[in-house]
C-alpha positions in Angstrom: 0.0 0.0 0.0 1.3 3.4 -1.0 1.1 5.9 1.8 -0.3 9.3 1.0 -1.3 12.5 2.9 -4.6 11.1 4.0 -2.9 8.1 5.6 -0.6 10.6 7.3 -3.5 12.7 8.5 -5.2 9.6 9.8 -2.0 8.7 11.7 -1.8 12.2 13.3 -5.5 11.9 14.3 -5.0 8.4 15.8 -2.0 9.7 17.9 -4.2 12.6 19.3 -7.0 10.1 19.9 -4.7 7.9 22.0 -3.6 11.0 24.0 -7.2 11.9 24.6 -8.1 8.4 25.6 -5.2 8.3 28.0 -6.5 11.5 29.6 -10.0 9.9 29.9 -8.5 6.8 31.5 -6.6 8.8 34.0 -9.7 10.9 34.9 -11.8 7.8 35.3 -9.1 6.1 37.5 -9.0 9.2 39.7 -12.8 9.0 40.1 -12.6 5.4 41.0 -9.8 6.1 43.6 -12.0 8.7 45.3 -15.0 6.4 45.3 -13.2 3.5 46.8 -14.6 2.8 50.2 -12.4 2.7 53.3 -14.3 -0.2 54.9 -15.5 -3.0 52.7 -17.6 -4.7 55.3 -20.8 -3.5 56.9 -21.9 -5.1 60.2 -25.1 -4.8 62.3 -26.3 -6.4 65.5 -29.9 -7.7 65.5 -32.1 -9.7 67.8 -33.0 -13.3 66.7 -36.6 -12.8 67.6 -38.7 -13.2 70.7 -40.5 -15.9 72.6 -43.2 -13.9 74.3 -41.5 -10.9 75.7 -38.1 -12.6 76.1 -35.5 -12.1 73.3 -33.9 -15.2 71.9 -30.5 -13.6 71.7 -28.6 -11.4 69.3 -26.5 -12.1 66.3 -24.1 -10.1 64.3 -24.8 -9.7 60.5 -22.0 -9.0 58.2 -22.3 -7.9 54.6 -20.7 -5.9 51.9 -21.7 -2.4 50.9 -23.4 -1.9 47.6 -20.6 -0.9 45.2 -22.8 -0.8 42.1 -21.6 2.7 41.0 -18.0 1.8 41.7 -18.4 -1.5 39.7 -19.9 0.4 36.8 -16.9 2.8 36.8 -14.5 -0.1 36.9 -16.2 -1.8 33.9 -16.1 1.5 32.0 -12.4 1.8 32.8 -11.7 -1.7 31.5 -13.6 -0.9 28.2 -11.6 2.4 27.8 -8.3 0.6 28.4 -9.3 -2.1 25.8 -10.2 0.7 23.3 -6.9 2.4 24.0 -5.0 -0.9 23.3 -6.8 -1.2 19.9 -5.9 2.4 19.1 -2.3 1.7 20.0 -2.2 -1.3 17.6 -3.6 1.0 14.9 -1.0 3.6 15.7 1.9 1.1 15.4 0.6 0.1 12.0 0.2 3.7 11.1 3.7 4.6 12.2 5.1 2.4 9.4 2.8 3.9 6.8 3.4 7.5 8.1 7.2 7.0 8.0 6.9 5.7 4.5 5.0 8.8 3.5 7.4 11.2 5.4 10.5 9.7 3.8 8.9 10.1 0.4 8.9 13.9 0.8 11.5 15.9 -1.0 12.0 18.7 1.5 14.3 17.8 4.3 13.1 20.5 6.7 9.4 19.3 6.4 10.5 15.7 6.8 12.4 16.5 10.0 9.5 18.5 11.5 7.0 15.8 10.7 9.3 13.1 12.2 9.9 15.0 15.4 6.3 15.9 15.9 4.5 12.8 14.8 6.9 9.8 15.0 9.2 10.8 17.8 6.2 12.2 19.8 7.6 15.6 20.7 4.2 17.3 21.4 5.3 20.9 21.9 6.4 23.2 19.1 9.2 24.5 21.4 10.5 20.9 21.7 10.3 20.4 18.0 12.3 23.7 17.5 14.9 22.6 19.9 15.2 19.3 18.2 15.5 21.0 14.8 18.5 23.0 16.0 19.7 26.5 16.1 17.8 29.1 14.1 14.4 27.4 14.5 11.6 28.8 16.6 8.4 27.2 17.8 6.3 29.5 15.6 8.4 28.6 12.5 7.9 24.9 13.1 4.2 25.2 13.8 3.7 27.3 10.7 5.7 24.9 8.4 3.6 22.0 9.8 0.3 23.9 9.2 1.3 24.9 5.7 2.2 21.3 4.9 -1.1 20.0 6.2 -3.1 22.6 4.3 -1.3 22.0 1.0 -2.9 19.7 -1.5 
């Protein structure tokens, strides 16, 4: 399969989707951590009944709290993690296709910016500019990337 700009755009989108899903997983994990009960067992003391006016004794009843909401959140977390794993598998396949596309470009500067930003995972334009070397600014790198993505 020959990689093209749409393949590359899809790869960039998948990378951002993975980052977004990671944020959602972290947020959900934080919610679960705050919901987690301190005591897992509930106890109560009740009378066994009466024979006339005289009680037959008492007994201790133990049980678990209802963690239905917590269990729903845990199930949602498992589903999100599974979706994230699928996205990561797509990303790894996309890396090969995206690299193929990037290396087919003629302009070295654009190739390097795309490699640093998309393949190497440098997610700030300041970081890309530092990786590019002296004479590059964050705005220059961002503008070059934007121009490339807008071009037909």
